[in-house]
N, C-alpha and C positions, 0 to 999 in steps of 0.2 A: 590563663591555661599554663601548665609546667613547660618547661624547655626541655626537660629529660625525656628522651624516647626510647621505648623498648620494642622488642619485637617477639611476637607469639605467634602460635598457631591456634586458629579459630575452632573450636570444638563443637559449638551448636549455636542456636540463636534464641533470644529471649521474646518475650511477649511484645517488647516496644520495637522488634526489629533490629536489635543491637547483637553484634557477634559476642559469644561467651568464650573467655579464656582463662587459663589460671597462670599466675606468675608469683614465685615467692610465697606460696600458700594463700594468695589472695584470689578472689574471684574479679576478674576485669570484665566490664560490661563496654564494648567498643562500638561507637557509632559508624557507620559506613563499612563494615567488615563482615563477610560472609562465611559460613562453615567450609572448612578445608584450607582457606587461605593464610597465608602468613602475612602479618601485618605489624607494623610499627605504630605506636600509638602515644599521644600526649594525655596525661590525665587532667580533668578539669574539677574533679572532686574524689577526695581520699578518705576513706575510713579504714579502721583496723582492719575489717574483713573483705571489703570490696573497694574498687574505685570504678569511677565512671569517666570513660576516654572518648576521644575522637581519633580515629583512623588517620595517619598522615601518610602513610605509603601502604601500599598492598601489592604481594606477588603471588603465584600460585593461584591465579584466578579461578574462581568458581564457576562451574557449569551454570550456575544460576545467574551470574552476574552479567547486566545490561548496561548499556548506556543511557543514562537518566534522560528523560524526554525534555524536562524543564531545564533551563538555562540557570534556574534560580535554587534548583536542588541542592541542599546542604547548607545554604544560607538561611533560606525560609523555612520555619517550623511547620508547615502545613501538611508535609509529607514526610514519610521515614522510609519507605521501600522503594522508591523509584529506581534504585541501582539492583533490584531483583526481579527477575522473570516474573510476569504476571501469574502464570501458572503455579510457579514455586511459591509465590505468595499465598495462594490458596492452600497449598499443602502444607506450608508452616503453620498457618492459622489451625487447620484440621489438627495438626500435631499439638498445637498449644491446648487445644480444647480437650482432647483425650488426656494430655498429661495432667490438665486440672482436674479432670473428672476422677483420674486414678489417685492423685496424689492429694487433693483437698476431699473429694467426695467419698474416696474409697469404693469407687463404682465403675463400671464398664458397661457401655451400651452393647445391647444384644446384637444390633445391627449399626453399620456405620452408613449414613444418609449420604448420596452423592452430593457434592459440594454445589451450592448456588452461585453462579455467577453469571456477569453480564459484560457490558461495556467496561473499559477499563480507565477511559478518558473523557473528560467532559461531562460528566455524571452528575456532578454536585449542584442540585437545583435550590439548595439553601446553605447560606454561608452568612457569617458575620465577620467584617472584614475591617481591620483598623485605618484610621485617617489621622495624619498628622502633618501639619505644616512644619517644615524644618528650615530654620533661617540660614544655617550654614550650608545647605543645599539650594536654598532659593527657592523651594517649590514644595508641593504636597505629595506627601508618600501615602500610597494606598496599598494595602495588601494584609496578610497574615503576619503575626509576630515572627520575628527572627528566632532562631534556635534558641533556647536558653536565655532569652532577653524580652525585656518589655518593648524594645525598639520595634518600629514597623518595618518590614522588609520592603526594599525598594524593588517594586514588582512590575515589570512591562507587560507582563501577562501571566496567566494561571491555566495550567494543562487541565486541571482538574474541573475547572468551572465551564459551564457551557460556552462554547467558541464566542457566540454573540456577547457575552457578558465580560469574557476573558478580554476580548478586543476593546472594550469600554475602560478598561483600568486607566491607560494614559490620558484618555479623552476625560474622565473624571476628575483625574488629577488636575488638568488645565482648568475645568469647570470650577472646581473648589477654590483653585487659586485665585480665581477672579471674583470670589465673593467678598463681601464685606465683612462676613463672619467665618473667614477660612480658618481661624484659629478656635473655633467654636463648634466645629463639626468633628466629634471623636470617632464615629463609625457609621459604616454603612450596612444595612441588613439586606440580603438578597434572597428573594422568594419567587422561583419561577413556576408559573402554572400551565396548564395546558393552553390557554389562550391569551396570557399577559405575561410580562416580566417585571416584577415590583422591585424597586429600590427605595429602602426606608432610610431617610437622612436623619441620623441623631443630631438634633441642632440644640444648642444650649444658650441661644440668644436670637431674638427676633430677627427675621431677615429684612433686608431693604427692598423697595418696589424694585430696583434694577437686579438683586438677588432672585427675587420671584420671576422676573421676566426671563432671566439666564436659564433657570430651571424649566420653565415652561419650553423654551426654544429647544432646549437639550432632549427632553422628552419627547417632542415632536419629531427632531431628527432622528432619533434613535429608536423609536418605536417602544418606549418603557413607559412604566407610570411611576411617578414618584409619590412616595409617602412621607409623611413628617412625624417626628417623635420628638416631643419636648422634655417629656420626664419618663416615667415608667411606661411599661407597655400598653396600659390601658389608655395612654395619650396618643396612641398611634391613629392618623388621619389620613386618608387619600388627599393629594394636594393637585396633582395635574398628570394626565386629563381625567376629569371626573366622570366622564362618560366610559371609560375604559371597561372590558367585559370583566365579569367578577373573577376573583383568583380560586381556581379550583385544580385539583387533580383527579384523574379517572381511574377506575378499576372496571375494565369493560368486561372482562369474564363474568362478574357478577352484576353488571348494568349498574354500577353505583357511581355517582359523581360526588367527590368531597368538595365542598366549599369551606375556605379557611381564610383567617387573616395572616398577613405576612410574618408577624412574630409569634403565631402560634406553632407548637410542635408537630412537625410531619417529617416522615423520613425524607432524607437528603437526596435520596437515588430512586426516583419515580419509577424507572424500569424495572429495578430489581425489587422494588415493593411489590409489585405486581406479580412477579414470581413468588415472593415470599408468602404473600396472602394465599396464593394458590397452594403453596405446600402446606401451610398451616392449616387451611379448610381441609384438605385432603387427608391430613393426619387427624384432625378432629372429626371429619365425617358427621357433620350435624344432620340429624334427621328431624321432619317436621313435627313430631311428637315429643321431641327433647327439650328439656329445660337447661339452658347454657348460661354461664356466667363469663364475663369478659373483665378480668381484673386489671386495672391501670389501662383503660379503654382508650385514653386521649378523646380525640374526637370521632372516633368509631372506626377506625381503619379497619379492625377485625369484627366488631361488632355488627355493622351493616352487611357485610358480606354472609356471615352467620345467619343473620335474620332473613337473608333472600333465600335461604334454604326452607323457611317456613317454621324454624325453630323459635321457640320464646327466649329472648336474650336479655339480660341484665348487664349493662356494662357500669363499671363503678371507676372513679378517677378522683383523685385527691384536688384537682383544679377546679373550681366552680365555673370559671370561664370555659374551660375545654367540655364541661358537662353540658352547659348551655349550647355551645357549638356543635356537640354531638347530637342533642335533640333537634337542633335545626337540620342537621344533615339527615337524620331519619325522617323528617317530614318532607325535606326536598326531595328524598328517594322513595317517599310513599311507603315507609317502613314503620312507622309509629305504631301500628297496631301490634306488633309483635317484638318491640324493643321499650327497654325502660332503662333510664340512667340515674344514677345515684351518686352524690357527693360524699366521699369518705375518706379519710387518711388511712390508708392501707399498711402504712407503718406503725399504726397503732391497733391493729386487728388482735383479737383474741378469742377465745372459744365462745364467749357468750355473744359477741357481736356477729361472729360468722354463723352462728346457730340461728339468730333473728333473720338473716337473709334467707333462710330456707335450704333446703336441699337441691344440689344442680346435678344433672347426669354427667355432666362434662364441664370442664374449665379451660378457657385459654388465659395465659398469665404472660403479661409482657412488660416487666418493670423496668425501672430506670437502672443506673449502675449497682445501685446498692441491694439490688435483688429483691426478694419476696419472702424473707425468711419468717417475719411474724405472721404472716399469712399461711405459709407452710405448716409452721408450728401449731397454727390453731385448728388444725384440721383433727377431727374425732370421727368415730365410726359413724356418727349419725350424719356429718356433713361431708364425708369423703366422696368425690365423684370418683365415677370409674375410670375417666381418662382425663389427663391433663397434658395439654400442650403448652411449652413453656418456651417463649421467644427471649432470647437474652442478648444483652449488648456487653456482658461482662462474664468471661468463663468462669472466673474465679467464684463469684456470687452464685452463679448457675451450679457449680460443683459444690459448693457448702449447702444449698437448697436441696440439691439431689441427695446429699448424705442423709438428710432428715427424711426425705420421702421415702428413700428405699430402706434404711436401717431401722427408722422408727415408726413411718406411718404405712408400711405395708404396700408399697409399690415395687415395680419393677421397671428399669430404665430400658425400653424397647428399642430405642434408636435415638442418635444424636448426629448433628452435622452442622457445618459452617455455612455461612452466607456471606459473600464478600460485598458486603453493603459498602465499603469504603476502600475501594482499589487504593494502591500507593501509600497507604496508612497502615499503620500497626493495629487499628481498630477491629476487634473480633467480634462479630454478631454470629449466633448460632440459635438452633431450633432443637429440642429434644421432647419425646413424648414419653409419658409415663403411664403405665397401666395398673390398676388395682389388682392385686394378688388376691384371689379366692380364699377367703378366711384370714387374709393377713390383718394384723391390728394397724389401729391408726392411733 
């Protein structure tokens, strides 16, 4: 990082939670600074039109500024917004969504949905954390990566993990320190369910009998279940205790229980996921006589609640493993009669493939960060649903897809709003509803 420091007034905040200022014709993005504050900064990346920097001092503190709860904030790369009031975080994310829709999509929602938010700490029930034995420190470090670094942050606890898991961090460090393969354990994957907490150890060498005994004793003492992963996700197997309850999360409003494997994708925030599914289903308003498509369905997080309404639902997902799991979930919840699942690469969708799927009254679309542009572009008058509920983890790609839906496919953006699935981070989740305009072209 450069030693020369400058002082500027922070004008706004960007999508990554960095303060934005201007200096000598450049845009300066400053970590740790909030709008209205005067900050000195040191740049760590310089380009002709912008600089990336870290705040070194701040005066004229913003009304949004709070004391970070975590002692590791600023060093650990897991959080970006702990210095900002939790309510202000939600407001900033809403503004980011609206600005992306206006700037990229050239659209504005007719209505702004009230933001969805829940608990701000201890919410993260899925995580992947790094493990590294550091000779200079004489011990094993466990945590997220440091900011802008491949180094593992030296954590004693983590405020966004469930308290039980957070408290295990120093104990896990001691456990792995004592293993014969301590330098061959690069990561731990955390998956907390309704009835069991799973830790998946990625091991790159066979354990000794003493190692195995240590893991069994740790699992018994702390009421967790260890799984082991030797190579890819398909190699994940339970280790101890084998008689632990199955890993599940529930959606009580829809009488749905979702079994899942610890490395399979699920929402990290189970409490907010329940609220999100409630809102999505309210906006979609599935009826028993309708035919509905759930694109990027995963293991059926929306598919099965939709099916509970009595509608016929086709869930489509690009992962064969997730499709298999979704089918198992439908059977587990006695919903196989009105659900179908299909393995299809939705990033290669075109008009002909979409037409072969048949017509659907409504769509639910929940894509990854890349969005659903090929699916959206493939809509024709014959395949256009009356309503699309779009759940997004990237406001930029939602805005891009919204532009096509509104300006090319004959839809109106009825409403949009944010969901604070990842408090203390800059991650923006949102939901939008599109309605087909009578006589509108597709």
